[in-house]
C-alpha positions, 0 to 999 in steps of 0.5 A: 765699230771696227777701226783700221789704223793702217791702210794704203787705199791709194795703192794702185791695187785699188784703182779699179774699185776703190770707191765701191770698196769703201762704200761696202765697208760699213757692211763689215762694221768698219767705220774708221780708217787711217790712210797711211801716206809714206811717199811724198809723191802720194800725199796729195792723192791721200788727202783727196781720198780723205776729203771725199770720205768722212770715215777716212783719216790721214797719217803722213810720213817718209818711209825708211826706204826713202832714207837715201833719196829724200830731199828737203822739199820732201820734208817741206811737203811733210810739214805742210800736209801734217797740218791737214785737218784730217791728219791724226798721226805722223807715219809710217816712219821707222827702220827697215834692215830687211832689204840689202844694201841699206844705209843704217846711219841715214835711216836712223837720221831720218827716223830721229828727225821725224820723231822730233817733228812728232814731239814738236807737234804733239802728234802720235807716230806710226812706226814701221820696224823690220829686222831693226828692233835693237836700234829701234829700242835704243832710239825710243828709249832715248826719248824717255817716254816723251813719244806717243805712237804705235808699233805698226805690224808688230813682228818683235818678241813678247819681251820687246812688246813689253818694253814698248808698252813700258814706253807708253806705246801701242802695239798693232797686229794685222793679217800676219797674226793669223798665219800658221807659221807665225809663232812670235805674233801670238806670244807678243799679242798675249803679252800686250795689255788689252788697253794697248792693242790696235787693229790694222790691215796694212792693205793691200798687203798681208791678207789674213788666213785663209786669204793669204796672198790675195789683195787685202782690204779694211774689211779684214779687220773683223777676222784679225780682231777675232784672232786677237780675242782668241789669243787674249781669251776674251769675246770678239765683242770685248776685243772690238770695243777695246781696240776701238777705244784704244784707237780713239784715245791714241789718235783722237778720232 
């Protein structure tokens, strides 16, 4: 069974056919999905989606893009939804220095605050790190291995992947791993032990080749899994089993 550990099915891109799409996923072998809700305004809709669909689980967090605008009411909402019976992680959270201008200190403050919340609740975290691996690794290494979680849509180097694994973290790859221009991704995947790899789509974004630029969905996980198997030099079936076991171990699915 394939598992998509990072999807955004409440995105408006799915408004026309959301339930029909979910109903077809079994044909692709996709059995479980973690719906990531990282805007407090979407927490309720994500919860409703998971409540209607047995194979969908939840993660709630406040994305770094809201570091300058989030309120204490948003934190209260996060604390409430983390108690949802289908919530398996806190995320996605992190640091994003791509879009300028950004407030580095506010992003770091929000990141640390949510990491502390995860530790207090013994929950894994799903982390979004973009052009900020230096600060990210400094923060994570300060927790001395107390964190559990995954580096979502990993875009760092092989060396950074090894440092993350050394902290007990998992590494997730999505459609970008198949892009012909992506050189760092395959190297990082090759450097990551099999028991630390996860599959994801980040849909509706990042559709794999040859569908790059189109709407992505969890049905792309088998394509991503095959690319990971090719890089690791193993069969697609072995990669599928490993990714499934890893997701179940980390998220308690």
